N, CA and C atoms as an extended XYZ file, in Angstrom:
492
Properties=species:S:1:pos:R:3:atomname:S:1:resname:S:1:resid:I:1 pbc="F F F"
N         0.564       -1.241       -0.059 N   MET     1
C         0.081        0.069        0.078 CA  MET     1
C         0.918        1.356        0.017 C   MET     1
N         0.555        2.319       -0.676 N   GLN     2
C         1.152        3.368       -0.737 CA  GLN     2
C         0.415        4.477       -0.023 C   GLN     2
N         0.994        5.596        0.237 N   ILE     3
C         0.607        6.644        0.961 CA  ILE     3
C        -0.597        7.050        0.189 C   ILE     3
N        -0.566        7.338       -1.333 N   LYS     4
C        -1.575        8.066       -2.003 CA  LYS     4
C        -2.776        7.245       -2.177 C   LYS     4
N        -2.766        5.821       -1.770 N   ASP     5
C        -3.893        4.899       -1.689 CA  ASP     5
C        -4.796        5.495       -0.493 C   ASP     5
N        -4.223        6.179        0.591 N   LEU     6
C        -4.929        6.542        1.669 CA  LEU     6
C        -5.688        8.025        1.540 C   LEU     6
N        -5.111        8.744        0.509 N   VAL     7
C        -5.674       10.022        0.331 CA  VAL     7
C        -6.822        9.847       -0.570 C   VAL     7
N        -8.172       10.312       -0.355 N   PRO     8
C        -9.353       10.064       -0.980 CA  PRO     8
C        -9.315       10.632       -2.497 C   PRO     8
N        -8.791       11.802       -2.614 N   TRP     9
C        -8.486       12.337       -4.057 CA  TRP     9
C        -7.336       11.922       -4.797 C   TRP     9
N        -6.672       10.907       -4.360 N   ALA    10
C        -5.197       10.571       -5.040 CA  ALA    10
C        -6.009        9.888       -6.290 C   ALA    10
N        -4.672        9.944       -7.233 N   ARG    11
C        -5.160        9.517       -8.667 CA  ARG    11
C        -5.822        8.302       -8.763 C   ARG    11
N        -6.718        8.238       -9.548 N   ARG    12
C        -7.579        6.853       -9.560 CA  ARG    12
C        -7.898        6.694      -11.210 C   ARG    12
N        -8.188        5.470      -11.407 N   GLU    13
C        -8.208        5.057      -12.788 CA  GLU    13
C        -9.762        5.336      -13.178 C   GLU    13
N       -10.021        5.991      -14.252 N   THR    14
C       -11.445        6.103      -14.762 CA  THR    14
C       -11.936        4.947      -15.249 C   THR    14
N       -13.184        4.843      -15.638 N   SER    15
C       -13.841        3.664      -16.440 CA  SER    15
C       -13.078        3.223      -17.720 C   SER    15
N       -12.486        4.333      -18.407 N   GLU    16
C       -11.876        4.142      -19.603 CA  GLU    16
C       -10.417        3.676      -19.392 C   GLU    16
N        -9.951        3.492      -18.309 N   GLY    17
C        -8.546        3.011      -17.934 CA  GLY    17
C        -7.526        4.055      -18.032 C   GLY    17
N        -8.004        5.431      -17.902 N   LYS    18
C        -7.015        6.584      -17.656 CA  LYS    18
C        -6.798        6.900      -16.524 C   LYS    18
N        -5.760        7.381      -16.141 N   GLU    19
C        -5.668        7.875      -14.616 CA  GLU    19
C        -6.317        9.332      -14.515 C   GLU    19
N        -6.925        9.371      -13.443 N   GLU    20
C        -7.730       10.787      -13.076 CA  GLU    20
C        -6.958       11.655      -12.395 C   GLU    20
N        -6.900       12.926      -12.513 N   SER    21
C        -6.249       14.001      -11.796 CA  SER    21
C        -6.852       14.047      -10.482 C   SER    21
N        -5.860       14.370       -9.464 N   PRO    22
C        -6.395       14.501       -8.164 CA  PRO    22
C        -7.332       15.604       -7.882 C   PRO    22
N        -7.002       16.765       -8.804 N   LEU    23
C        -7.915       17.838       -8.690 CA  LEU    23
C        -9.180       17.446       -9.247 C   LEU    23
N        -9.365       16.819      -10.082 N   VAL    24
C       -10.691       16.486      -10.538 CA  VAL    24
C       -11.446       15.503       -9.668 C   VAL    24
N       -10.819       14.627       -9.198 N   ALA    25
C       -11.457       13.789       -7.970 CA  ALA    25
C       -11.855       14.543       -6.761 C   ALA    25
N       -10.994       15.534       -6.270 N   LEU    26
C       -11.204       16.280       -5.275 CA  LEU    26
C       -12.424       17.357       -5.564 C   LEU    26
N       -12.649       17.745       -6.688 N   GLN    27
C       -13.695       18.515       -7.192 CA  GLN    27
C       -14.934       17.911       -7.100 C   GLN    27
N       -14.983       16.569       -7.635 N   ARG    28
C       -16.174       15.825       -7.585 CA  ARG    28
C       -16.611       15.487       -6.277 C   ARG    28
N       -15.721       15.130       -5.438 N   ASP    29
C       -15.998       14.836       -4.062 CA  ASP    29
C       -16.581       16.051       -3.163 C   ASP    29
N       -15.979       17.135       -3.518 N   MET    30
C       -16.517       18.447       -2.900 CA  MET    30
C       -17.917       18.730       -3.426 C   MET    30
N       -18.164       18.648       -4.772 N   ASN    31
C       -19.401       18.682       -5.376 CA  ASN    31
C       -20.474       17.789       -4.777 C   ASN    31
N       -20.145       16.551       -4.534 N   ARG    32
C       -21.052       15.457       -3.964 CA  ARG    32
C       -21.366       15.959       -2.602 C   ARG    32
N       -20.499       16.478       -1.637 N   ALA    33
C       -20.523       16.919       -0.197 CA  ALA    33
C       -21.638       18.113       -0.297 C   ALA    33
N       -21.412       19.164       -1.093 N   PHE    34
C       -22.259       20.309       -1.266 CA  PHE    34
C       -23.708       20.118       -1.697 C   PHE    34
N       -23.728       19.094       -2.686 N   GLU    35
C       -25.104       18.629       -3.235 CA  GLU    35
C       -25.779       18.160       -2.080 C   GLU    35
N       -25.178       17.198       -1.365 N   GLY    36
C       -25.959       16.510       -0.111 CA  GLY    36
C       -26.334       17.520        0.901 C   GLY    36
N       -25.424       18.631        1.037 N   PHE    37
C       -25.904       19.418        1.986 CA  PHE    37
C       -26.898       20.421        1.570 C   PHE    37
N       -27.072       20.765        0.341 N   TRP    38
C       -28.057       21.754       -0.250 CA  TRP    38
C       -29.450       20.960       -0.362 C   TRP    38
N       -29.246       19.362       -0.705 N   ASN    39
C       -30.622       18.782       -0.709 CA  ASN    39
C       -31.139       18.628        0.627 C   ASN    39
N       -30.448       18.860        1.740 N   ARG    40
C       -30.999       18.639        3.038 CA  ARG    40
C       -31.467       19.988        3.463 C   ARG    40
N       -30.807       20.988        3.058 N   ALA    41
C       -31.032       22.452        3.443 CA  ALA    41
C       -32.297       23.130        2.999 C   ALA    41
N       -32.640       22.632        1.556 N   ASP    42
C       -33.547       23.295        0.938 CA  ASP    42
C       -34.950       22.730        1.450 C   ASP    42
N       -35.023       21.840        2.218 N   ARG    43
C       -36.234       21.526        3.083 CA  ARG    43
C       -36.415       22.193        4.327 C   ARG    43
N       -37.154       23.261        4.241 N   PRO    44
C       -37.429       24.195        5.422 CA  PRO    44
C       -38.153       23.551        6.492 C   PRO    44
N       -37.799       23.574        7.552 N   PHE    45
C       -38.283       22.907        8.767 CA  PHE    45
C       -38.163       21.382        8.645 C   PHE    45
N       -36.954       21.022        8.490 N   GLY    46
C       -36.527       19.614        8.169 CA  GLY    46
C       -37.689       18.525        8.717 C   GLY    46
N       -37.939       18.692        9.875 N   GLY    47
C       -38.869       17.488       10.611 CA  GLY    47
C       -40.106       17.525        9.950 C   GLY    47
N       -40.750       18.549        9.543 N   LEU    48
C       -41.950       18.530        9.006 CA  LEU    48
C       -41.983       17.830        7.453 C   LEU    48
N       -40.968       18.480        6.666 N   ALA    49
C       -40.790       17.918        5.362 CA  ALA    49
C       -40.143       16.621        5.390 C   ALA    49
N       -39.335       16.201        6.331 N   ALA    50
C       -38.811       14.825        6.373 CA  ALA    50
C       -39.859       13.978        6.678 C   ALA    50
N       -40.870       14.482        7.703 N   ALA    51
C       -41.947       13.592        7.855 CA  ALA    51
C       -42.874       13.286        6.642 C   ALA    51
N       -43.031       14.202        5.629 N   PHE    52
C       -43.708       14.061        4.827 CA  PHE    52
C       -43.192       13.709        3.519 C   PHE    52
N       -41.729       13.403        3.436 N   GLY    53
C       -41.061       12.965        2.262 CA  GLY    53
C       -40.900       14.002        1.298 C   GLY    53
N       -40.361       15.110        1.983 N   GLU    54
C       -40.088       16.418        1.039 CA  GLU    54
C       -41.454       17.059        0.508 C   GLU    54
N       -42.347       17.135        1.293 N   GLY    55
C       -43.577       17.762        0.885 CA  GLY    55
C       -44.881       16.725        0.536 C   GLY    55
N       -44.453       15.707        0.095 N   ALA    56
C       -45.480       14.773       -0.494 CA  ALA    56
C       -45.967       13.659        0.487 C   ALA    56
N       -46.911       13.766        1.033 N   PRO    57
C       -47.189       12.813        2.348 CA  PRO    57
C       -47.334       11.348        1.629 C   PRO    57
N       -47.090       10.388        2.207 N   ARG    58
C       -47.377        8.993        1.982 CA  ARG    58
C       -48.800        8.614        1.769 C   ARG    58
N       -49.125        7.975        0.854 N   SER    59
C       -50.831        7.749        0.463 CA  SER    59
C       -50.705        6.268        0.021 C   SER    59
N       -51.979        5.842        0.181 N   ASP    60
C       -52.404        4.774       -0.477 CA  ASP    60
C       -53.752        4.688       -1.014 C   ASP    60
N       -54.033        3.997       -2.049 N   VAL    61
C       -55.353        3.888       -2.666 CA  VAL    61
C       -55.712        2.582       -3.003 C   VAL    61
N       -56.802        2.140       -2.120 N   VAL    62
C       -57.311        0.697       -2.219 CA  VAL    62
C       -58.914        0.724       -2.828 C   VAL    62
N       -58.852       -0.230       -3.655 N   GLU    63
C       -60.283       -0.449       -3.984 CA  GLU    63
C       -60.967       -1.526       -3.144 C   GLU    63
N       -62.174       -1.063       -2.280 N   THR    64
C       -62.710       -2.316       -1.452 CA  THR    64
C       -64.213       -2.392       -2.014 C   THR    64
N       -65.021       -3.106       -1.289 N   ASP    65
C       -66.308       -3.446       -1.572 CA  ASP    65
C       -67.225       -2.227       -1.470 C   ASP    65
N       -66.741       -1.262       -0.693 N   ARG    66
C       -67.401        0.025       -0.542 CA  ARG    66
C       -67.153        0.974       -1.525 C   ARG    66
N       -66.158        0.875       -2.136 N   GLY    67
C       -65.593        1.892       -3.174 CA  GLY    67
C       -64.161        2.129       -3.172 C   GLY    67
N       -63.661        3.194       -3.623 N   VAL    68
C       -62.139        3.656       -3.520 CA  VAL    68
C       -61.851        4.194       -2.400 C   VAL    68
N       -60.936        3.651       -1.585 N   GLU    69
C       -60.378        4.408       -0.335 CA  GLU    69
C       -59.082        4.858       -0.665 C   GLU    69
N       -58.925        6.140       -0.322 N   VAL    70
C       -57.689        6.834       -0.142 CA  VAL    70
C       -57.080        7.303        1.107 C   VAL    70
N       -55.968        6.861        1.616 N   THR    71
C       -55.532        7.270        2.775 CA  THR    71
C       -54.219        8.067        2.760 C   THR    71
N       -53.848        9.067        3.387 N   VAL    72
C       -53.005        9.974        3.408 CA  VAL    72
C       -52.294       10.251        4.883 C   VAL    72
N       -51.029        9.985        4.908 N   GLU    73
C       -50.467       10.229        6.311 CA  GLU    73
C       -50.155       11.670        6.611 C   GLU    73
N       -50.563       12.307        7.542 N   LEU    74
C       -50.391       13.618        7.682 CA  LEU    74
C       -50.119       13.881        9.272 C   LEU    74
N       -48.859       13.255        9.775 N   PRO    75
C       -48.557       13.591       11.157 CA  PRO    75
C       -48.216       15.016       11.331 C   PRO    75
N       -48.703       15.276       12.660 N   GLY    76
C       -48.482       16.509       13.317 CA  GLY    76
C       -49.504       17.603       12.769 C   GLY    76
N       -50.529       17.345       11.941 N   LEU    77
C       -51.417       18.215       11.493 CA  LEU    77
C       -52.553       17.959       12.215 C   LEU    77
N       -53.526       18.922       12.220 N   ASP    78
C       -54.718       18.897       12.974 CA  ASP    78
C       -55.821       18.973       11.623 C   ASP    78
N       -57.298       18.455       12.228 N   GLU    79
C       -58.288       18.567       10.992 CA  GLU    79
C       -58.444       19.971       10.435 C   GLU    79
N       -58.255       20.984       11.271 N   LYS    80
C       -58.474       22.500       10.643 CA  LYS    80
C       -57.337       22.735        9.790 C   LYS    80
N       -56.291       22.076        9.696 N   ASP    81
C       -55.002       22.331        8.890 CA  ASP    81
C       -55.190       21.791        7.690 C   ASP    81
N       -56.326       20.934        7.143 N   ILE    82
C       -56.049       20.175        6.058 CA  ILE    82
C       -57.569       20.662        5.254 C   ILE    82
N       -57.157       20.474        3.808 N   ASP    83
C       -58.046       20.940        2.981 CA  ASP    83
C       -57.956       19.668        1.673 C   ASP    83
N       -59.231       19.157        1.659 N   VAL    84
C       -59.516       17.984        0.667 CA  VAL    84
C       -60.475       18.495       -0.438 C   VAL    84
N       -60.212       18.223       -1.692 N   SER    85
C       -60.949       18.601       -2.843 CA  SER    85
C       -60.932       17.573       -3.773 C   SER    85
N       -61.938       17.603       -4.643 N   ILE    86
C       -61.920       16.509       -5.750 CA  ILE    86
C       -62.304       17.305       -7.023 C   ILE    86
N       -61.602       17.034       -8.140 N   SER    87
C       -61.819       17.734       -9.337 CA  SER    87
C       -61.257       16.960      -10.566 C   SER    87
N       -61.554       17.065      -11.439 N   ASP    88
C       -60.812       16.514      -12.825 CA  ASP    88
C       -60.425       15.178      -12.492 C   ASP    88
N       -61.082       14.279      -12.008 N   GLY    89
C       -60.672       13.005      -11.632 CA  GLY    89
C       -59.568       12.746      -10.710 C   GLY    89
N       -59.460       13.495       -9.875 N   ALA    90
C       -58.183       13.344       -8.886 CA  ALA    90
C       -58.840       14.035       -7.531 C   ALA    90
N       -58.131       13.362       -6.294 N   VAL    91
C       -58.268       13.840       -5.056 CA  VAL    91
C       -57.347       14.647       -4.788 C   VAL    91
N       -57.320       15.807       -4.156 N   THR    92
C       -56.124       16.664       -3.894 CA  THR    92
C       -56.235       17.040       -2.496 C   THR    92
N       -55.078       16.763       -1.695 N   VAL    93
C       -54.921       16.978       -0.312 CA  VAL    93
C       -53.969       18.154       -0.134 C   VAL    93
N       -54.391       19.160        0.639 N   LYS    94
C       -53.275       20.184        1.064 CA  LYS    94
C       -53.400       20.212        2.680 C   LYS    94
N       -52.094       20.726        3.122 N   GLY    95
C       -52.091       20.769        4.454 CA  GLY    95
C       -51.107       21.770        4.768 C   GLY    95
N       -51.293       22.592        6.081 N   GLU    96
C       -50.384       23.560        6.566 CA  GLU    96
C       -50.307       23.325        7.926 C   GLU    96
N       -48.883       23.685        8.338 N   LYS    97
C       -48.782       23.395        9.851 CA  LYS    97
C       -47.887       24.692       10.114 C   LYS    97
N       -48.402       25.447       10.894 N   LYS    98
C       -47.706       26.663       11.578 CA  LYS    98
C       -47.664       26.677       13.032 C   LYS    98
N       -46.380       26.631       13.599 N   VAL    99
C       -46.065       26.305       15.009 CA  VAL    99
C       -45.387       27.839       15.531 C   VAL    99
N       -45.946       28.358       16.624 N   GLU   100
C       -45.179       29.264       17.125 CA  GLU   100
C       -45.096       29.000       18.643 C   GLU   100
N       -43.818       29.320       19.218 N   ARG   101
C       -43.623       29.150       20.628 CA  ARG   101
C       -42.735       30.214       21.026 C   ARG   101
N       -43.262       30.891       22.284 N   LYS   102
C       -42.696       31.739       22.851 CA  LYS   102
C       -42.381       31.468       24.433 C   LYS   102
N       -41.193       31.759       24.839 N   GLU   103
C       -40.678       31.485       26.185 CA  GLU   103
C       -39.978       32.486       26.647 C   GLU   103
N       -40.506       32.974       27.929 N   GLU   104
C       -39.717       33.921       28.529 CA  GLU   104
C       -39.495       33.528       29.997 C   GLU   104
N       -38.251       33.592       30.464 N   LYS   105
C       -37.896       33.349       31.727 CA  LYS   105
C       -36.844       34.136       32.208 C   LYS   105
N       -36.377       34.143       33.428 N   ARG   106
C       -35.624       35.026       34.085 CA  ARG   106
C       -34.149       34.832       33.268 C   ARG   106
N       -33.941       36.010       32.438 N   GLY   107
C       -32.494       35.936       31.904 CA  GLY   107
C       -32.492       35.653       30.255 C   GLY   107
N       -33.555       34.916       29.778 N   TYR   108
C       -33.621       34.933       28.531 CA  TYR   108
C       -35.020       34.884       27.941 C   TYR   108
N       -35.099       34.989       26.661 N   TYR   109
C       -36.374       34.886       25.904 CA  TYR   109
C       -36.317       34.128       24.497 C   TYR   109
N       -37.073       33.313       24.258 N   ILE   110
C       -37.066       32.504       23.247 CA  ILE   110
C       -38.435       32.713       22.200 C   ILE   110
N       -38.285       32.912       21.041 N   SER   111
C       -39.295       33.060       19.962 CA  SER   111
C       -39.165       32.234       18.723 C   SER   111
N       -39.750       31.187       18.672 N   GLU   112
C       -39.600       30.169       17.535 CA  GLU   112
C       -40.844       30.153       16.707 C   GLU   112
N       -40.513       30.289       15.236 N   ARG   113
C       -41.824       30.028       14.404 CA  ARG   113
C       -41.350       28.927       13.350 C   ARG   113
N       -42.169       28.160       13.147 N   SER   114
C       -42.021       27.173       11.837 CA  SER   114
C       -43.057       27.066       11.032 C   SER   114
N       -43.072       26.779        9.611 N   TYR   115
C       -43.865       26.648        8.760 CA  TYR   115
C       -43.719       25.579        7.787 C   TYR   115
N       -44.636       24.840        7.427 N   GLY   116
C       -44.533       23.670        6.426 CA  GLY   116
C       -45.834       23.484        5.685 C   GLY   116
N       -45.930       23.089        4.552 N   SER   117
C       -46.934       22.560        3.796 CA  SER   117
C       -46.763       21.371        3.107 C   SER   117
N       -47.881       20.748        2.747 N   VAL   118
C       -47.891       19.281        1.878 CA  VAL   118
C       -48.893       19.546        0.827 C   VAL   118
N       -48.596       18.869       -0.290 N   PHE   119
C       -49.581       18.916       -1.254 CA  PHE   119
C       -49.520       17.459       -1.854 C   PHE   119
N       -50.645       16.817       -2.307 N   ARG   120
C       -50.797       15.588       -3.005 CA  ARG   120
C       -51.871       15.580       -3.635 C   ARG   120
N       -51.734       15.234       -5.045 N   SER   121
C       -52.870       15.087       -5.823 CA  SER   121
C       -52.838       13.852       -6.382 C   SER   121
N       -53.925       12.871       -6.081 N   ILE   122
C       -53.816       11.507       -6.512 CA  ILE   122
C       -54.938       11.030       -7.522 C   ILE   122
N       -54.632       10.796       -8.863 N   PRO   123
C       -55.493       10.356       -9.870 CA  PRO   123
C       -56.555        9.329       -9.200 C   PRO   123
N       -57.976        9.281       -9.552 N   LEU   124
C       -58.749        8.298       -9.391 CA  LEU   124
C       -59.244        7.629      -10.401 C   LEU   124
N       -59.594        6.228      -10.310 N   PRO   125
C       -59.914        5.496      -11.323 CA  PRO   125
C       -61.404        5.953      -11.877 C   PRO   125
N       -61.833        5.617      -12.963 N   ALA   126
C       -63.219        5.804      -13.505 CA  ALA   126
C       -64.218        5.019      -12.707 C   ALA   126
N       -65.322        5.533      -12.512 N   GLY   127
C       -66.459        4.845      -11.731 CA  GLY   127
C       -66.672        5.220      -10.370 C   GLY   127
N       -66.106        6.388       -9.756 N   VAL   128
C       -66.349        6.819       -8.477 CA  VAL   128
C       -67.248        7.885       -8.644 C   VAL   128
N       -68.011        8.224       -7.307 N   ASP   129
C       -68.915        9.310       -7.220 CA  ASP   129
C       -68.418       10.054       -6.226 C   ASP   129
N       -67.854       11.454       -7.077 N   PRO   130
C       -67.369       12.398       -6.008 CA  PRO   130
C       -68.172       12.981       -5.128 C   PRO   130
N       -69.546       13.026       -5.531 N   ASP   131
C       -70.618       13.717       -4.815 CA  ASP   131
C       -70.885       13.033       -3.542 C   ASP   131
N       -70.733       11.719       -3.317 N   LYS   132
C       -70.760       11.054       -2.222 CA  LYS   132
C       -69.643       10.759       -1.320 C   LYS   132
N       -68.518       11.479       -1.632 N   ALA   133
C       -67.465       11.321       -0.979 CA  ALA   133
C       -67.366       11.451        0.462 C   ALA   133
N       -66.641       11.040        1.508 N   GLU   134
C       -66.621       11.129        2.803 CA  GLU   134
C       -65.167       11.313        3.113 C   GLU   134
N       -64.827       12.044        4.207 N   ALA   135
C       -63.442       12.123        4.578 CA  ALA   135
C       -63.438       12.076        6.238 C   ALA   135
N       -62.455       11.315        6.691 N   THR   136
C       -62.354       11.238        8.160 CA  THR   136
C       -60.771       11.444        8.430 C   THR   136
N       -60.566       12.042        9.382 N   PHE   137
C       -59.150       12.039        9.888 CA  PHE   137
C       -59.018       11.747       11.529 C   PHE   137
N       -57.956       10.791       11.708 N   ARG   138
C       -57.818       10.126       13.037 CA  ARG   138
C       -56.355        9.806       13.154 C   ARG   138
N       -55.942       10.190       14.194 N   ASN   139
C       -54.364        9.643       14.623 CA  ASN   139
C       -53.368       10.198       13.345 C   ASN   139
N       -53.559       11.167       12.777 N   GLY   140
C       -52.653       11.669       11.700 CA  GLY   140
C       -52.826       11.123       10.457 C   GLY   140
N       -53.818       10.359       10.223 N   VAL   141
C       -54.215        9.747        8.977 CA  VAL   141
C       -55.622       10.085        8.473 C   VAL   141
N       -55.551       10.669        7.397 N   LEU   142
C       -56.833       11.172        6.420 CA  LEU   142
C       -57.177        9.988        5.696 C   LEU   142
N       -58.569        9.697        5.590 N   THR   143
C       -59.116        8.732        4.724 CA  THR   143
C       -60.500        9.354        4.037 C   THR   143
N       -60.201        9.260        2.748 N   VAL   144
C       -61.208        9.398        1.908 CA  VAL   144
C       -61.827        8.394        1.207 C   VAL   144
N       -63.282        8.396        1.438 N   LEU   145
C       -63.973        7.011        0.567 CA  LEU   145
C       -64.778        7.549       -0.327 C   LEU   145
N       -64.530        7.036       -1.603 N   LEU   146
C       -65.309        7.501       -2.770 CA  LEU   146
C       -66.237        6.243       -3.184 C   LEU   146
N       -67.405        6.270       -3.045 N   PRO   147
C       -68.224        5.083       -3.425 CA  PRO   147
C       -68.080        4.975       -5.009 C   PRO   147
N       -68.418        3.669       -5.402 N   GLN   148
C       -68.473        3.564       -6.838 CA  GLN   148
C       -69.851        3.741       -7.264 C   GLN   148
N       -69.867        4.325       -8.502 N   THR   149
C       -71.185        4.598       -9.291 CA  THR   149
C       -72.059        3.374       -9.471 C   THR   149
N       -73.248        3.377       -9.619 N   ALA   150
C       -74.045        2.113       -9.783 CA  ALA   150
C       -73.580        1.719      -11.234 C   ALA   150
N       -73.396        2.375      -12.244 N   GLU   151
C       -73.028        1.865      -13.648 CA  GLU   151
C       -71.532        1.212      -13.135 C   GLU   151
N       -70.629        1.460      -12.380 N   ALA   152
C       -69.449        0.791      -12.415 CA  ALA   152
C       -69.699       -0.432      -11.653 C   ALA   152
N       -70.410       -0.447      -10.618 N   LYS   153
C       -70.942       -1.795       -9.923 CA  LYS   153
C       -71.451       -2.645      -10.972 C   LYS   153
N       -72.324       -2.298      -11.806 N   ALA   154
C       -72.907       -2.958      -12.739 CA  ALA   154
C       -71.983       -3.673      -13.849 C   ALA   154
N       -71.040       -3.038      -14.105 N   GLN   155
C       -69.964       -3.403      -15.104 CA  GLN   155
C       -69.129       -4.616      -14.394 C   GLN   155
N       -69.233       -4.877      -13.095 N   VAL   156
C       -68.294       -5.807      -12.911 CA  VAL   156
C       -68.773       -7.212      -13.070 C   VAL   156
N       -67.886       -8.133      -13.599 N   ARG   157
C       -68.381       -9.496      -14.219 CA  ARG   157
C       -67.359      -10.434      -13.603 C   ARG   157
N       -67.849      -11.586      -12.949 N   LYS   158
C       -67.004      -12.485      -12.243 CA  LYS   158
C       -66.731      -13.475      -13.487 C   LYS   158
N       -65.426      -13.921      -13.482 N   VAL   159
C       -64.991      -14.705      -14.330 CA  VAL   159
C       -64.515      -15.942      -13.828 C   VAL   159
N       -65.052      -17.197      -14.131 N   GLU   160
C       -64.652      -18.722      -13.585 CA  GLU   160
C       -63.230      -19.032      -13.991 C   GLU   160
N       -62.712      -19.351      -12.925 N   VAL   161
C       -61.255      -19.980      -12.976 CA  VAL   161
C       -61.312      -21.502      -13.236 C   VAL   161
N       -60.834      -22.151      -14.188 N   ARG   162
C       -60.779      -23.535      -14.283 CA  ARG   162
C       -59.367      -24.085      -14.272 C   ARG   162
N       -59.245      -25.141      -14.063 N   THR   163
C       -57.935      -25.850      -13.966 CA  THR   163
C       -57.706      -26.411      -15.705 C   THR   163
N       -56.465      -26.343      -16.046 N   SER   164
C       -56.297      -26.945      -17.454 CA  SER   164
C       -55.799      -28.349      -17.402 C   SER   164
């Protein structure tokens, strides 16, 4: 082993078999470090954005016997912070969280504010009745139930499965 093998930006061979300049390798490593920093820094109020996966909350869409059920995880939000709408064949969920904390004790004063928002638009399958949609919010999970139309239910046909 040589000392240059221990230095991260020592000359390396590229995929073409050519030796790479230590300055080029150092520049690439520095770029990677700064990109990682800025990718984390552009998420204001990291806890909220990280909890929502950078502003897009986790969601599931499941077809049940009652209709189409959309669940969206919104930890830390209250019912009053959430807006649900249905238009153009999609259900849209928006949420905003504003937190303000003030603390004043002998010798110091703390004032903190944070703000975060989430947005998710989920396309819906054909055959749902948006006029009969119901939304519930419990333990940080929003559930939107969209019943199927009578026409959609009538189009369902069972197919017999046989062994060959």
